[in-house]
C-alpha positions in Angstrom: 126.9 65.1 112.7 125.7 67.9 110.5 123.5 70.3 111.8 121.9 72.9 109.8 121.0 76.3 110.7 117.0 75.9 110.1 115.6 73.1 112.5 113.5 70.8 110.7 109.5 70.9 111.6 108.1 68.0 113.2 104.7 66.9 111.8 101.9 66.8 114.2 100.1 63.2 114.4 97.0 64.4 116.2 94.2 65.8 114.1 93.5 68.7 116.2 97.5 69.7 116.0 97.4 69.3 112.4 94.3 71.6 111.7 95.9 74.0 114.5 99.0 74.3 112.0 97.1 74.9 109.3 95.2 77.7 111.4 98.3 79.3 112.3 99.7 79.7 108.6 96.5 81.4 107.9 96.5 83.8 110.7 100.5 84.5 110.7 99.6 85.6 107.0 96.7 87.6 108.1 98.8 89.4 110.9 101.6 90.0 108.9 99.9 92.2 106.4 97.9 94.3 109.2 101.4 94.8 110.9 102.7 95.9 107.3 99.5 98.4 106.8 100.4 99.5 110.2 103.7 100.6 109.6 103.0 101.8 106.3 100.1 104.5 107.5 102.9 105.3 110.2 105.3 106.2 108.1 103.5 107.9 105.4 102.2 110.2 108.4 106.1 110.9 109.3 106.9 111.4 105.4 104.3 113.9 105.2 105.4 115.9 108.6 109.0 115.9 107.2 107.8 117.4 104.3 106.2 120.4 106.2 102.5 119.5 104.6 100.6 120.6 107.2 97.1 119.3 105.2 98.2 116.3 104.2 99.8 115.2 107.3 96.7 115.5 108.9 94.6 113.8 106.8 97.1 110.9 106.8 96.8 110.9 110.4 93.1 110.8 110.6 93.0 107.8 108.6 96.1 106.2 110.6 94.5 106.4 113.8 91.3 103.7 112.8 94.6 101.4 111.3 96.2 101.8 114.2 93.4 101.1 116.8 92.5 98.1 115.0 95.8 96.5 115.2 95.6 97.3 118.8 92.4 95.6 119.0 93.2 92.7 117.1 96.3 92.4 120.0 99.0 92.2 117.3 100.7 95.1 119.3 99.8 96.2 122.8 97.1 98.6 123.6 99.3 101.1 125.3 101.8 101.0 122.1 99.0 101.9 120.2 98.4 104.9 122.2 102.1 106.1 122.5 102.5 105.9 118.9 99.1 107.9 117.9 100.2 110.4 120.8 103.7 110.9 119.3 102.0 111.5 115.8 99.4 113.9 117.3 102.2 116.2 118.5 104.1 116.0 115.5 101.2 117.2 113.2 100.0 119.4 116.3 103.7 120.8 115.8 103.7 121.5 112.3 100.3 123.5 112.4 101.3 125.8 115.2 104.5 126.3 113.2 103.1 127.1 110.1 
């Protein structure tokens, strides 16, 4: 008996199940895109902070807040995770402005 590393997906017989499978593909693509956007904006703020650019970091943080909130509203990440991340980014940006 040869077992493959990838399990073969079963085809769904019921029409409602087939529709659900089609919807899952679209929803998964949308969530992946939003998750990627979320990670990108966070990384951009962190890079600006690491570079010591106070104005750029604060501007990027302002735009990142709305992206983080929208991802939390859509329940891609938990709201507490979003709040924790915003708090940490805010503290880094604030420390940058105090240090300058």
